N, C-alpha and C positions, 0 to 999 in steps of 0.2 A: 540226737536220736535218729538212728539209721533207718529202722523199720517202723514206719508209722501206720502200717496196714492194720495191725491189731487194734491200736488206739483209735483209728478212724472207724473201724467196724463197731467197736464198743460204743463210741459216742453216737454214731448213726443209729444204732439200735435203741439207745437210751432216748435220743431225740424223738424217734418215731413212737416209742412207748409213751412218753409224756404227751406227745401230740394226740395219741389215741385216747389217753385218759381224759384230756381236756375235751376232745370231741364227744366222748361218752357223756360228760357233764353237760355239754351244749345240747346234745340230742335229748337228754332227760328233761331239759327245760330249766334246771336250777343253775343258771350261770350268770356271771357278771361280765363287764367289759374286759377285765383283766384275763378272764378265761379265754375269750376270743383272741385277745392279743397274744397270749402264751401259745395257743394252738397254732396260730399263723407263724409265730417265731420258731417254735420247735419244728414245724413242718419245713420251714425254710432252711434251718440249719441241718436237718436230716437230709434234705435234698442236696445241699452243698457237700456234705460228707459223702453221700452216695456218688455224686459226680466225681469227687476227688478219688474215691476208691476205683471207680471205673477208669479214670485217667491213669492211675498208677498201674492198673492191669494192662492197659494198652501200651504204656511206655516203658 
């Protein structure tokens, strides 16, 4: 796979979208421990993909 830029962009957007949905559930007050775990996990993976996209742009 030569060009991973599109793939990384799609995965990053999806991760931040799912993190946002979990955050909305947490803010509304109807959440469980797994919702908090998924929020942190999606936020972490989205941040990693954002870093990788930035690194690709610089390199």
